[in-house]
PQR file of N, CA, C, O and H, with PARSE charges and radii, in Angstrom:
ATOM      1  N   MET A   1       0.822  -1.191   0.000 -0.4000 1.5000
ATOM      2  CA  MET A   1       0.000   0.000   0.000 -0.0000 2.0000
ATOM      3  C   MET A   1       0.860   1.246   0.000  0.5500 1.7000
ATOM      4  O   MET A   1       0.418   2.300  -0.458 -0.5500 1.4000
ATOM      5  N   ALA A   2       2.065   1.149   0.499 -0.4000 1.5000
ATOM      6  CA  ALA A   2       2.935   2.320   0.613 -0.0000 2.0000
ATOM      7  C   ALA A   2       3.208   2.987  -0.736  0.5500 1.7000
ATOM      8  O   ALA A   2       3.295   4.213  -0.811 -0.5500 1.4000
ATOM      9  H   ALA A   2       2.424   0.293   0.872  0.4000 1.0000
ATOM     10  N   GLU A   3       3.342   2.194  -1.798 -0.4000 1.5000
ATOM     11  CA  GLU A   3       3.628   2.781  -3.103 -0.0000 2.0000
ATOM     12  C   GLU A   3       2.437   3.569  -3.653  0.5500 1.7000
ATOM     13  O   GLU A   3       2.605   4.391  -4.553 -0.5500 1.4000
ATOM     14  H   GLU A   3       3.271   1.198  -1.737  0.4000 1.0000
ATOM     15  N   PHE A   4       1.244   3.327  -3.121 -0.4000 1.5000
ATOM     16  CA  PHE A   4       0.062   4.041  -3.590 -0.0000 2.0000
ATOM     17  C   PHE A   4      -0.253   5.255  -2.730  0.5500 1.7000
ATOM     18  O   PHE A   4      -0.916   6.184  -3.192 -0.5500 1.4000
ATOM     19  H   PHE A   4       1.107   2.659  -2.390  0.4000 1.0000
ATOM     20  N   THR A   5       0.201   5.260  -1.512 -0.4000 1.5000
ATOM     21  CA  THR A   5      -0.060   6.399  -0.634 -0.0000 2.0000
ATOM     22  C   THR A   5       1.120   7.355  -0.560  0.5500 1.7000
ATOM     23  O   THR A   5       0.945   8.526  -0.222 -0.5500 1.4000
ATOM     24  H   THR A   5       0.740   4.506  -1.136  0.4000 1.0000
ATOM     25  N   ARG A   6       2.306   6.879  -0.867 -0.4000 1.5000
ATOM     26  CA  ARG A   6       3.527   7.685  -0.889 -0.0000 2.0000
ATOM     27  C   ARG A   6       3.675   8.571   0.354  0.5500 1.7000
ATOM     28  O   ARG A   6       3.964   9.764   0.261 -0.5500 1.4000
ATOM     29  H   ARG A   6       2.448   5.928  -1.142  0.4000 1.0000
ATOM     30  N   LYS A   7       3.469   7.952   1.506 -0.4000 1.5000
ATOM     31  CA  LYS A   7       3.631   8.629   2.800 -0.0000 2.0000
ATOM     32  C   LYS A   7       2.723   9.848   2.933  0.5500 1.7000
ATOM     33  O   LYS A   7       3.082  10.845   3.561 -0.5500 1.4000
ATOM     34  H   LYS A   7       3.234   6.983   1.581  0.4000 1.0000
ATOM     35  N   ARG A   8       1.538   9.747   2.329 -0.4000 1.5000
ATOM     36  CA  ARG A   8       0.565  10.835   2.434 -0.0000 2.0000
ATOM     37  C   ARG A   8      -0.194  10.729   3.739  0.5500 1.7000
ATOM     38  O   ARG A   8      -0.184   9.699   4.413 -0.5500 1.4000
ATOM     39  H   ARG A   8       1.246   8.938   1.820  0.4000 1.0000
ATOM     40  N   ASP A   9      -0.842  11.809   4.069 -0.4000 1.5000
ATOM     41  CA  ASP A   9      -1.696  11.858   5.235 -0.0000 2.0000
ATOM     42  C   ASP A   9      -2.900  10.943   5.006  0.5500 1.7000
ATOM     43  O   ASP A   9      -3.400  10.857   3.885 -0.5500 1.4000
ATOM     44  H   ASP A   9      -0.850  12.646   3.522  0.4000 1.0000
ATOM     45  N   LEU A  10      -3.359  10.278   6.026 -0.4000 1.5000
ATOM     46  CA  LEU A  10      -4.479   9.348   5.908 -0.0000 2.0000
ATOM     47  C   LEU A  10      -5.725  10.038   5.360  0.5500 1.7000
ATOM     48  O   LEU A  10      -6.524   9.412   4.662 -0.5500 1.4000
ATOM     49  H   LEU A  10      -2.953  10.349   6.937  0.4000 1.0000
ATOM     50  N   LYS A  11      -5.894  11.305   5.666 -0.4000 1.5000
ATOM     51  CA  LYS A  11      -7.065  12.051   5.195 -0.0000 2.0000
ATOM     52  C   LYS A  11      -7.080  12.211   3.680  0.5500 1.7000
ATOM     53  O   LYS A  11      -8.144  12.394   3.088 -0.5500 1.4000
ATOM     54  H   LYS A  11      -5.246  11.813   6.232  0.4000 1.0000
ATOM     55  N   SER A  12      -5.922  12.143   3.053 -0.4000 1.5000
ATOM     56  CA  SER A  12      -5.848  12.376   1.613 -0.0000 2.0000
ATOM     57  C   SER A  12      -5.987  11.091   0.785  0.5500 1.7000
ATOM     58  O   SER A  12      -6.002  11.159  -0.444 -0.5500 1.4000
ATOM     59  H   SER A  12      -5.058  11.994   3.533  0.4000 1.0000
ATOM     60  N   ILE A  13      -6.087   9.936   1.423 -0.4000 1.5000
ATOM     61  CA  ILE A  13      -6.271   8.670   0.701 -0.0000 2.0000
ATOM     62  C   ILE A  13      -7.740   8.562   0.319  0.5500 1.7000
ATOM     63  O   ILE A  13      -8.628   8.673   1.164 -0.5500 1.4000
ATOM     64  H   ILE A  13      -6.074   9.880   2.422  0.4000 1.0000
ATOM     65  N   GLY A  14      -7.978   8.344  -0.968 -0.4000 1.5000
ATOM     66  CA  GLY A  14      -9.352   8.318  -1.449 -0.0000 2.0000
ATOM     67  C   GLY A  14      -9.732   7.034  -2.144  0.5500 1.7000
ATOM     68  O   GLY A  14      -8.984   6.056  -2.137 -0.5500 1.4000
ATOM     69  H   GLY A  14      -7.257   8.254  -1.655  0.4000 1.0000
ATOM     70  N   ILE A  15     -10.902   7.053  -2.740 -0.4000 1.5000
ATOM     71  CA  ILE A  15     -11.453   5.887  -3.431 -0.0000 2.0000
ATOM     72  C   ILE A  15     -10.543   5.442  -4.565  0.5500 1.7000
ATOM     73  O   ILE A  15     -10.313   4.248  -4.754 -0.5500 1.4000
ATOM     74  H   ILE A  15     -11.510   7.848  -2.745  0.4000 1.0000
ATOM     75  N   ARG A  16     -10.031   6.399  -5.312 -0.4000 1.5000
ATOM     76  CA  ARG A  16      -9.154   6.075  -6.448 -0.0000 2.0000
ATOM     77  C   ARG A  16      -7.904   5.331  -5.980  0.5500 1.7000
ATOM     78  O   ARG A  16      -7.464   4.392  -6.644 -0.5500 1.4000
ATOM     79  H   ARG A  16     -10.218   7.370  -5.159  0.4000 1.0000
ATOM     80  N   ASP A  17      -7.330   5.735  -4.856 -0.4000 1.5000
ATOM     81  CA  ASP A  17      -6.134   5.071  -4.324 -0.0000 2.0000
ATOM     82  C   ASP A  17      -6.432   3.625  -3.930  0.5500 1.7000
ATOM     83  O   ASP A  17      -5.650   2.719  -4.221 -0.5500 1.4000
ATOM     84  H   ASP A  17      -7.688   6.497  -4.317  0.4000 1.0000
ATOM     85  N   ILE A  18      -7.551   3.421  -3.278 -0.4000 1.5000
ATOM     86  CA  ILE A  18      -7.933   2.072  -2.849 -0.0000 2.0000
ATOM     87  C   ILE A  18      -8.201   1.182  -4.068  0.5500 1.7000
ATOM     88  O   ILE A  18      -7.771   0.029  -4.107 -0.5500 1.4000
ATOM     89  H   ILE A  18      -8.187   4.156  -3.043  0.4000 1.0000
ATOM     90  N   THR A  19      -8.909   1.720  -5.055 -0.4000 1.5000
ATOM     91  CA  THR A  19      -9.215   0.963  -6.267 -0.0000 2.0000
ATOM     92  C   THR A  19      -7.945   0.582  -7.017  0.5500 1.7000
ATOM     93  O   THR A  19      -7.803  -0.556  -7.463 -0.5500 1.4000
ATOM     94  H   THR A  19      -9.258   2.657  -5.024  0.4000 1.0000
ATOM     95  N   ARG A  20      -7.019   1.533  -7.159 -0.4000 1.5000
ATOM     96  CA  ARG A  20      -5.748   1.247  -7.838 -0.0000 2.0000
ATOM     97  C   ARG A  20      -4.970   0.178  -7.095  0.5500 1.7000
ATOM     98  O   ARG A  20      -4.359  -0.687  -7.723 -0.5500 1.4000
ATOM     99  H   ARG A  20      -7.134   2.458  -6.797  0.4000 1.0000
ATOM    100  N   TYR A  21      -4.980   0.219  -5.781 -0.4000 1.5000
ATOM    101  CA  TYR A  21      -4.263  -0.764  -4.982 -0.0000 2.0000
ATOM    102  C   TYR A  21      -4.852  -2.170  -5.188  0.5500 1.7000
ATOM    103  O   TYR A  21      -4.111  -3.135  -5.372 -0.5500 1.4000
ATOM    104  H   TYR A  21      -5.477   0.922  -5.271  0.4000 1.0000
ATOM    105  N   VAL A  22      -6.173  -2.276  -5.156 -0.4000 1.5000
ATOM    106  CA  VAL A  22      -6.817  -3.579  -5.334 -0.0000 2.0000
ATOM    107  C   VAL A  22      -6.524  -4.125  -6.727  0.5500 1.7000
ATOM    108  O   VAL A  22      -6.231  -5.312  -6.870 -0.5500 1.4000
ATOM    109  H   VAL A  22      -6.775  -1.491  -5.006  0.4000 1.0000
ATOM    110  N   ARG A  23      -6.597  -3.287  -7.747 -0.4000 1.5000
ATOM    111  CA  ARG A  23      -6.292  -3.734  -9.112 -0.0000 2.0000
ATOM    112  C   ARG A  23      -4.836  -4.174  -9.238  0.5500 1.7000
ATOM    113  O   ARG A  23      -4.531  -5.153  -9.918 -0.5500 1.4000
ATOM    114  H   ARG A  23      -6.835  -2.323  -7.631  0.4000 1.0000
ATOM    115  N   HIS A  24      -3.952  -3.452  -8.584 -0.4000 1.5000
ATOM    116  CA  HIS A  24      -2.537  -3.820  -8.602 -0.0000 2.0000
ATOM    117  C   HIS A  24      -2.341  -5.208  -7.984  0.5500 1.7000
ATOM    118  O   HIS A  24      -1.592  -6.029  -8.511 -0.5500 1.4000
ATOM    119  H   HIS A  24      -4.199  -2.656  -8.031  0.4000 1.0000
ATOM    120  N   ARG A  25      -3.015  -5.456  -6.874 -0.4000 1.5000
ATOM    121  CA  ARG A  25      -2.899  -6.754  -6.209 -0.0000 2.0000
ATOM    122  C   ARG A  25      -3.520  -7.867  -7.051  0.5500 1.7000
ATOM    123  O   ARG A  25      -3.038  -8.999  -7.032 -0.5500 1.4000
ATOM    124  H   ARG A  25      -3.625  -4.789  -6.446  0.4000 1.0000
ATOM    125  N   GLN A  26      -4.591  -7.552  -7.791 -0.4000 1.5000
ATOM    126  CA  GLN A  26      -5.205  -8.545  -8.667 -0.0000 2.0000
ATOM    127  C   GLN A  26      -4.257  -8.923  -9.799  0.5500 1.7000
ATOM    128  O   GLN A  26      -4.175 -10.092 -10.176 -0.5500 1.4000
ATOM    129  H   GLN A  26      -4.983  -6.632  -7.807  0.4000 1.0000
ATOM    130  N   ASN A  27      -3.551  -7.955 -10.336 -0.4000 1.5000
ATOM    131  CA  ASN A  27      -2.631  -8.209 -11.439 -0.0000 2.0000
ATOM    132  C   ASN A  27      -1.316  -8.822 -10.969  0.5500 1.7000
ATOM    133  O   ASN A  27      -0.550  -9.348 -11.777 -0.5500 1.4000
ATOM    134  H   ASN A  27      -3.617  -7.005 -10.030  0.4000 1.0000
ATOM    135  N   GLY A  28      -1.055  -8.757  -9.682 -0.4000 1.5000
ATOM    136  CA  GLY A  28       0.163  -9.328  -9.119 -0.0000 2.0000
ATOM    137  C   GLY A  28      -0.036 -10.789  -8.783  0.5500 1.7000
ATOM    138  O   GLY A  28      -0.887 -11.465  -9.360 -0.5500 1.4000
ATOM    139  H   GLY A  28      -1.677  -8.330  -9.026  0.4000 1.0000
ATOM    140  N   GLU A  29       0.745 -11.260  -7.858 -0.4000 1.5000
ATOM    141  CA  GLU A  29       0.706 -12.671  -7.499 -0.0000 2.0000
ATOM    142  C   GLU A  29      -0.031 -12.936  -6.186  0.5500 1.7000
ATOM    143  O   GLU A  29       0.153 -13.986  -5.570 -0.5500 1.4000
ATOM    144  H   GLU A  29       1.437 -10.711  -7.389  0.4000 1.0000
ATOM    145  N   ALA A  30      -0.849 -12.002  -5.765 -0.4000 1.5000
ATOM    146  CA  ALA A  30      -1.594 -12.196  -4.523 -0.0000 2.0000
ATOM    147  C   ALA A  30      -2.737 -13.179  -4.747  0.5500 1.7000
ATOM    148  O   ALA A  30      -3.367 -13.189  -5.805 -0.5500 1.4000
ATOM    149  H   ALA A  30      -0.999 -11.149  -6.265  0.4000 1.0000
ATOM    150  N   SER A  31      -2.989 -13.988  -3.755 -0.4000 1.5000
ATOM    151  CA  SER A  31      -4.084 -14.955  -3.864 -0.0000 2.0000
ATOM    152  C   SER A  31      -5.425 -14.221  -3.752  0.5500 1.7000
ATOM    153  O   SER A  31      -5.497 -13.160  -3.132 -0.5500 1.4000
ATOM    154  H   SER A  31      -2.477 -13.980  -2.896  0.4000 1.0000
ATOM    155  N   PRO A  32      -6.472 -14.769  -4.340 -0.5600 1.5000
ATOM    156  CA  PRO A  32      -7.788 -14.126  -4.253  0.2800 2.0000
ATOM    157  C   PRO A  32      -8.252 -13.915  -2.819  0.5500 1.7000
ATOM    158  O   PRO A  32      -8.891 -12.909  -2.511 -0.5500 1.4000
ATOM    159  N   ASN A  33      -7.936 -14.850  -1.952 -0.4000 1.5000
ATOM    160  CA  ASN A  33      -8.324 -14.728  -0.552 -0.0000 2.0000
ATOM    161  C   ASN A  33      -7.634 -13.532   0.107  0.5500 1.7000
ATOM    162  O   ASN A  33      -8.246 -12.820   0.903 -0.5500 1.4000
ATOM    163  H   ASN A  33      -7.417 -15.668  -2.202  0.4000 1.0000
ATOM    164  N   THR A  34      -6.374 -13.315  -0.223 -0.4000 1.5000
ATOM    165  CA  THR A  34      -5.632 -12.181   0.311 -0.0000 2.0000
ATOM    166  C   THR A  34      -6.231 -10.879  -0.190  0.5500 1.7000
ATOM    167  O   THR A  34      -6.371  -9.917   0.565 -0.5500 1.4000
ATOM    168  H   THR A  34      -5.877 -13.894  -0.870  0.4000 1.0000
ATOM    169  N   ILE A  35      -6.582 -10.854  -1.462 -0.4000 1.5000
ATOM    170  CA  ILE A  35      -7.159  -9.643  -2.046 -0.0000 2.0000
ATOM    171  C   ILE A  35      -8.490  -9.296  -1.383  0.5500 1.7000
ATOM    172  O   ILE A  35      -8.840  -8.119  -1.292 -0.5500 1.4000
ATOM    173  H   ILE A  35      -6.469 -11.636  -2.076  0.4000 1.0000
ATOM    174  N   LEU A  36      -9.226 -10.285  -0.926 -0.4000 1.5000
ATOM    175  CA  LEU A  36     -10.469 -10.031  -0.216 -0.0000 2.0000
ATOM    176  C   LEU A  36     -10.228  -9.508   1.197  0.5500 1.7000
ATOM    177  O   LEU A  36     -10.984  -8.670   1.689 -0.5500 1.4000
ATOM    178  H   LEU A  36      -8.941 -11.241  -1.000  0.4000 1.0000
ATOM    179  N   LYS A  37      -9.188  -9.997   1.843 -0.4000 1.5000
ATOM    180  CA  LYS A  37      -8.929  -9.636   3.234 -0.0000 2.0000
ATOM    181  C   LYS A  37      -8.285  -8.257   3.396  0.5500 1.7000
ATOM    182  O   LYS A  37      -8.548  -7.563   4.378 -0.5500 1.4000
ATOM    183  H   LYS A  37      -8.574 -10.677   1.444  0.4000 1.0000
ATOM    184  N   GLU A  38      -7.450  -7.861   2.443 -0.4000 1.5000
ATOM    185  CA  GLU A  38      -6.751  -6.580   2.576 -0.0000 2.0000
ATOM    186  C   GLU A  38      -7.697  -5.382   2.631  0.5500 1.7000
ATOM    187  O   GLU A  38      -7.531  -4.538   3.512 -0.5500 1.4000
ATOM    188  H   GLU A  38      -7.237  -8.424   1.645  0.4000 1.0000
ATOM    189  N   PRO A  39      -8.684  -5.261   1.734 -0.5600 1.5000
ATOM    190  CA  PRO A  39      -9.617  -4.130   1.862  0.2800 2.0000
ATOM    191  C   PRO A  39     -10.408  -4.161   3.172  0.5500 1.7000
ATOM    192  O   PRO A  39     -10.727  -3.110   3.729 -0.5500 1.4000
ATOM    193  N   ALA A  40     -10.721  -5.351   3.660 -0.4000 1.5000
ATOM    194  CA  ALA A  40     -11.437  -5.450   4.932 -0.0000 2.0000
ATOM    195  C   ALA A  40     -10.574  -4.914   6.072  0.5500 1.7000
ATOM    196  O   ALA A  40     -11.071  -4.241   6.975 -0.5500 1.4000
ATOM    197  H   ALA A  40     -10.462  -6.204   3.208  0.4000 1.0000
ATOM    198  N   THR A  41      -9.295  -5.215   6.021 -0.4000 1.5000
ATOM    199  CA  THR A  41      -8.378  -4.714   7.038 -0.0000 2.0000
ATOM    200  C   THR A  41      -8.246  -3.200   6.946  0.5500 1.7000
ATOM    201  O   THR A  41      -8.272  -2.502   7.959 -0.5500 1.4000
ATOM    202  H   THR A  41      -8.892  -5.762   5.287  0.4000 1.0000
ATOM    203  N   LEU A  42      -8.104  -2.699   5.724 -0.4000 1.5000
ATOM    204  CA  LEU A  42      -8.018  -1.247   5.531 -0.0000 2.0000
ATOM    205  C   LEU A  42      -9.286  -0.554   6.020  0.5500 1.7000
ATOM    206  O   LEU A  42      -9.222   0.508   6.639 -0.5500 1.4000
ATOM    207  H   LEU A  42      -8.082  -3.266   4.901  0.4000 1.0000
ATOM    208  N   SER A  43     -10.425  -1.155   5.742 -0.4000 1.5000
ATOM    209  CA  SER A  43     -11.686  -0.581   6.189 -0.0000 2.0000
ATOM    210  C   SER A  43     -11.743  -0.505   7.712  0.5500 1.7000
ATOM    211  O   SER A  43     -12.252   0.468   8.268 -0.5500 1.4000
ATOM    212  H   SER A  43     -10.477  -2.018   5.239  0.4000 1.0000
ATOM    213  N   GLY A  44     -11.225  -1.525   8.381 -0.4000 1.5000
ATOM    214  CA  GLY A  44     -11.178  -1.514   9.841 -0.0000 2.0000
ATOM    215  C   GLY A  44     -10.306  -0.393  10.375  0.5500 1.7000
ATOM    216  O   GLY A  44     -10.643   0.239  11.376 -0.5500 1.4000
ATOM    217  H   GLY A  44     -10.812  -2.315   7.929  0.4000 1.0000
ATOM    218  N   ILE A  45      -9.194  -0.146   9.716 -0.4000 1.5000
ATOM    219  CA  ILE A  45      -8.307   0.945  10.127 -0.0000 2.0000
ATOM    220  C   ILE A  45      -9.019   2.287   9.957  0.5500 1.7000
ATOM    221  O   ILE A  45      -9.007   3.127  10.856 -0.5500 1.4000
ATOM    222  H   ILE A  45      -8.920  -0.660   8.903  0.4000 1.0000
ATOM    223  N   PHE A  46      -9.636   2.473   8.798 -0.4000 1.5000
ATOM    224  CA  PHE A  46     -10.367   3.718   8.562 -0.0000 2.0000
ATOM    225  C   PHE A  46     -11.523   3.871   9.540  0.5500 1.7000
ATOM    226  O   PHE A  46     -11.799   4.977  10.005 -0.5500 1.4000
ATOM    227  H   PHE A  46      -9.646   1.790   8.067  0.4000 1.0000
ATOM    228  N   ARG A  47     -12.205   2.766   9.859 -0.4000 1.5000
ATOM    229  CA  ARG A  47     -13.315   2.822  10.814 -0.0000 2.0000
ATOM    230  C   ARG A  47     -12.835   3.300  12.183  0.5500 1.7000
ATOM    231  O   ARG A  47     -13.509   4.092  12.841 -0.5500 1.4000
ATOM    232  H   ARG A  47     -11.981   1.868   9.481  0.4000 1.0000
ATOM    233  N   ASP A  48     -11.672   2.819  12.606 -0.4000 1.5000
ATOM    234  CA  ASP A  48     -11.127   3.260  13.890 -0.0000 2.0000
ATOM    235  C   ASP A  48     -10.808   4.756  13.873  0.5500 1.7000
ATOM    236  O   ASP A  48     -11.062   5.461  14.849 -0.5500 1.4000
ATOM    237  H   ASP A  48     -11.124   2.175  12.071  0.4000 1.0000
ATOM    238  N   TYR A  49     -10.258   5.228  12.772 -0.4000 1.5000
ATOM    239  CA  TYR A  49      -9.963   6.655  12.658 -0.0000 2.0000
ATOM    240  C   TYR A  49     -11.243   7.483  12.607  0.5500 1.7000
ATOM    241  O   TYR A  49     -11.275   8.606  13.112 -0.5500 1.4000
ATOM    242  H   TYR A  49     -10.052   4.655  11.979  0.4000 1.0000
ATOM    243  N   LEU A  50     -12.295   6.939  12.004 -0.4000 1.5000
ATOM    244  CA  LEU A  50     -13.588   7.627  12.024 -0.0000 2.0000
ATOM    245  C   LEU A  50     -14.125   7.738  13.440  0.5500 1.7000
ATOM    246  O   LEU A  50     -14.652   8.778  13.835 -0.5500 1.4000
ATOM    247  H   LEU A  50     -12.269   6.027  11.594  0.4000 1.0000
ATOM    248  N   THR A  51     -13.989   6.665  14.199 -0.4000 1.5000
ATOM    249  CA  THR A  51     -14.448   6.660  15.588 -0.0000 2.0000
ATOM    250  C   THR A  51     -13.731   7.724  16.402  0.5500 1.7000
ATOM    251  O   THR A  51     -14.331   8.386  17.249 -0.5500 1.4000
ATOM    252  H   THR A  51     -13.561   5.820  13.879  0.4000 1.0000
ATOM    253  N   GLU A  52     -12.454   7.879  16.139 -0.4000 1.5000
ATOM    254  CA  GLU A  52     -11.655   8.889  16.846 -0.0000 2.0000
ATOM    255  C   GLU A  52     -11.811  10.286  16.243  0.5500 1.7000
ATOM    256  O   GLU A  52     -11.196  11.243  16.713 -0.5500 1.4000
ATOM    257  H   GLU A  52     -11.967   7.341  15.451  0.4000 1.0000
ATOM    258  N   GLU A  53     -12.640  10.397  15.193 -0.4000 1.5000
ATOM    259  CA  GLU A  53     -12.917  11.651  14.492 -0.0000 2.0000
ATOM    260  C   GLU A  53     -11.655  12.288  13.915  0.5500 1.7000
ATOM    261  O   GLU A  53     -11.512  13.511  13.901 -0.5500 1.4000
ATOM    262  H   GLU A  53     -13.140   9.620  14.811  0.4000 1.0000
ATOM    263  N   MET A  54     -10.742  11.441  13.438 -0.4000 1.5000
ATOM    264  CA  MET A  54      -9.513  11.926  12.816 -0.0000 2.0000
ATOM    265  C   MET A  54      -9.681  12.070  11.303  0.5500 1.7000
ATOM    266  O   MET A  54      -8.914  12.784  10.656 -0.5500 1.4000
ATOM    267  H   MET A  54     -10.858  10.448  13.449  0.4000 1.0000
ATOM    268  N   ILE A  55     -10.690  11.387  10.737 -0.4000 1.5000
ATOM    269  CA  ILE A  55     -11.012  11.500   9.319 -0.0000 2.0000
ATOM    270  C   ILE A  55     -12.530  11.655   9.197  0.5500 1.7000
ATOM    271  O   ILE A  55     -13.265  11.431  10.159 -0.5500 1.4000
ATOM    272  H   ILE A  55     -11.312  10.807  11.262  0.4000 1.0000
ATOM    273  N   LEU A  56     -12.990  12.040   8.002 -0.4000 1.5000
ATOM    274  CA  LEU A  56     -14.414  12.292   7.805 -0.0000 2.0000
ATOM    275  C   LEU A  56     -15.161  11.154   7.117  0.5500 1.7000
ATOM    276  O   LEU A  56     -16.379  11.046   7.257 -0.5500 1.4000
ATOM    277  H   LEU A  56     -12.394  12.222   7.220  0.4000 1.0000
ATOM    278  N   SER A  57     -14.440  10.294   6.368 -0.4000 1.5000
ATOM    279  CA  SER A  57     -15.123   9.212   5.664 -0.0000 2.0000
ATOM    280  C   SER A  57     -14.198   8.017   5.479  0.5500 1.7000
ATOM    281  O   SER A  57     -12.979   8.119   5.614 -0.5500 1.4000
ATOM    282  H   SER A  57     -13.451  10.382   6.255  0.4000 1.0000
ATOM    283  N   ASN A  58     -14.813   6.886   5.168 -0.4000 1.5000
ATOM    284  CA  ASN A  58     -14.083   5.646   4.922 -0.0000 2.0000
ATOM    285  C   ASN A  58     -14.129   5.359   3.422  0.5500 1.7000
ATOM    286  O   ASN A  58     -15.160   4.908   2.924 -0.5500 1.4000
ATOM    287  H   ASN A  58     -15.803   6.803   5.059  0.4000 1.0000
ATOM    288  N   PRO A  59     -13.034   5.609   2.684 -0.5600 1.5000
ATOM    289  CA  PRO A  59     -13.061   5.427   1.231  0.2800 2.0000
ATOM    290  C   PRO A  59     -13.205   3.970   0.799  0.5500 1.7000
ATOM    291  O   PRO A  59     -13.610   3.707  -0.334 -0.5500 1.4000
ATOM    292  N   VAL A  60     -12.890   3.038   1.655 -0.4000 1.5000
ATOM    293  CA  VAL A  60     -12.973   1.624   1.297 -0.0000 2.0000
ATOM    294  C   VAL A  60     -14.431   1.198   1.107  0.5500 1.7000
ATOM    295  O   VAL A  60     -14.712   0.294   0.321 -0.5500 1.4000
ATOM    296  H   VAL A  60     -12.560   3.251   2.575  0.4000 1.0000
ATOM    297  N   LEU A  61     -15.346   1.835   1.811 -0.4000 1.5000
ATOM    298  CA  LEU A  61     -16.755   1.468   1.702 -0.0000 2.0000
ATOM    299  C   LEU A  61     -17.325   1.778   0.322  0.5500 1.7000
ATOM    300  O   LEU A  61     -18.309   1.163  -0.087 -0.5500 1.4000
ATOM    301  H   LEU A  61     -15.117   2.569   2.450  0.4000 1.0000
ATOM    302  N   ALA A  62     -16.727   2.716  -0.398 -0.4000 1.5000
ATOM    303  CA  ALA A  62     -17.222   3.095  -1.727 -0.0000 2.0000
ATOM    304  C   ALA A  62     -16.661   2.216  -2.836  0.5500 1.7000
ATOM    305  O   ALA A  62     -17.121   2.286  -3.976 -0.5500 1.4000
ATOM    306  H   ALA A  62     -15.927   3.216  -0.065  0.4000 1.0000
ATOM    307  N   VAL A  63     -15.674   1.390  -2.513 -0.4000 1.5000
ATOM    308  CA  VAL A  63     -15.062   0.515  -3.516 -0.0000 2.0000
ATOM    309  C   VAL A  63     -15.876  -0.771  -3.604  0.5500 1.7000
ATOM    310  O   VAL A  63     -16.238  -1.369  -2.591 -0.5500 1.4000
ATOM    311  H   VAL A  63     -15.300   1.333  -1.587  0.4000 1.0000
ATOM    312  N   LYS A  64     -16.155  -1.183  -4.844 -0.4000 1.5000
ATOM    313  CA  LYS A  64     -16.934  -2.396  -5.059 -0.0000 2.0000
ATOM    314  C   LYS A  64     -16.190  -3.604  -4.489  0.5500 1.7000
ATOM    315  O   LYS A  64     -15.007  -3.809  -4.762 -0.5500 1.4000
ATOM    316  H   LYS A  64     -15.860  -0.698  -5.668  0.4000 1.0000
ATOM    317  N   LYS A  65     -16.899  -4.389  -3.703 -0.4000 1.5000
ATOM    318  CA  LYS A  65     -16.288  -5.574  -3.093 -0.0000 2.0000
ATOM    319  C   LYS A  65     -16.155  -6.689  -4.117  0.5500 1.7000
ATOM    320  O   LYS A  65     -17.047  -6.912  -4.936 -0.5500 1.4000
ATOM    321  H   LYS A  65     -17.860  -4.223  -3.482  0.4000 1.0000
ATOM    322  N   LEU A  66     -15.042  -7.375  -4.055 -0.4000 1.5000
ATOM    323  CA  LEU A  66     -14.783  -8.482  -4.963 -0.0000 2.0000
ATOM    324  C   LEU A  66     -15.513  -9.730  -4.490  0.5500 1.7000
ATOM    325  O   LEU A  66     -15.770  -9.907  -3.299 -0.5500 1.4000
ATOM    326  H   LEU A  66     -14.318  -7.194  -3.390  0.4000 1.0000
ATOM    327  N   LYS A  67     -15.832 -10.572  -5.428 -0.4000 1.5000
ATOM    328  CA  LYS A  67     -16.465 -11.856  -5.117 -0.0000 2.0000
ATOM    329  C   LYS A  67     -15.441 -12.959  -5.343  0.5500 1.7000
ATOM    330  O   LYS A  67     -14.710 -12.953  -6.333 -0.5500 1.4000
ATOM    331  H   LYS A  67     -15.623 -10.429  -6.395  0.4000 1.0000
ATOM    332  N   LEU A  68     -15.400 -13.887  -4.428 -0.4000 1.5000
ATOM    333  CA  LEU A  68     -14.491 -15.029  -4.547 -0.0000 2.0000
ATOM    334  C   LEU A  68     -15.240 -16.162  -5.236  0.5500 1.7000
ATOM    335  O   LEU A  68     -16.277 -16.624  -4.759 -0.5500 1.4000
ATOM    336  H   LEU A  68     -15.994 -13.891  -3.624  0.4000 1.0000
ATOM    337  N   ARG A  69     -14.691 -16.599  -6.370 -0.4000 1.5000
ATOM    338  CA  ARG A  69     -15.313 -17.722  -7.069 -0.0000 2.0000
ATOM    339  C   ARG A  69     -14.874 -19.015  -6.396  0.5500 1.7000
ATOM    340  O   ARG A  69     -13.684 -19.282  -6.225 -0.5500 1.4000
ATOM    341  H   ARG A  69     -13.849 -16.223  -6.757  0.4000 1.0000
ATOM    342  N   ARG A  70     -15.835 -19.779  -6.034 -0.4000 1.5000
ATOM    343  CA  ARG A  70     -15.529 -21.067  -5.396 -0.0000 2.0000
ATOM    344  C   ARG A  70     -15.552 -22.162  -6.447  0.5500 1.7000
ATOM    345  O   ARG A  70     -16.498 -22.281  -7.225 -0.5500 1.4000
ATOM    346  H   ARG A  70     -16.801 -19.562  -6.173  0.4000 1.0000
ATOM    347  N   ILE A  71     -14.519 -22.939  -6.454 -0.4000 1.5000
ATOM    348  CA  ILE A  71     -14.437 -24.076  -7.369 -0.0000 2.0000
ATOM    349  C   ILE A  71     -14.723 -25.328  -6.565  0.5500 1.7000
ATOM    350  O   ILE A  71     -14.009 -25.662  -5.620 -0.5500 1.4000
ATOM    351  H   ILE A  71     -13.751 -22.842  -5.821  0.4000 1.0000
ATOM    352  N   ARG A  72     -15.763 -25.998  -6.955 -0.4000 1.5000
ATOM    353  CA  ARG A  72     -16.162 -27.192  -6.226 -0.0000 2.0000
ATOM    354  C   ARG A  72     -15.678 -28.429  -6.970  0.5500 1.7000
ATOM    355  O   ARG A  72     -15.718 -28.487  -8.200 -0.5500 1.4000
ATOM    356  H   ARG A  72     -16.344 -25.726  -7.722  0.4000 1.0000
ATOM    357  N   PRO A  73     -15.230 -29.398  -6.220 -0.5600 1.5000
ATOM    358  CA  PRO A  73     -14.733 -30.630  -6.870  0.2800 2.0000
ATOM    359  C   PRO A  73     -15.856 -31.449  -7.487  0.5500 1.7000
ATOM    360  O   PRO A  73     -15.603 -32.505  -8.066 -0.5500 1.4000
TER
END
């Protein structure tokens, strides 16, 4: 995530940054399960900052959630 935020303030991270990060992870070698968990973790971090009133919104909530395709034997 560091390459997408470039040591910016948490308040300046937006929907576009989160979307670019998820797409980057999809095109990389990350497993689908990891790609599902990372936005959830980021959302939790933003939620905590919202609770502390350090930010005004959670940009992860506006990003479309990915669906994990299950392959059944």
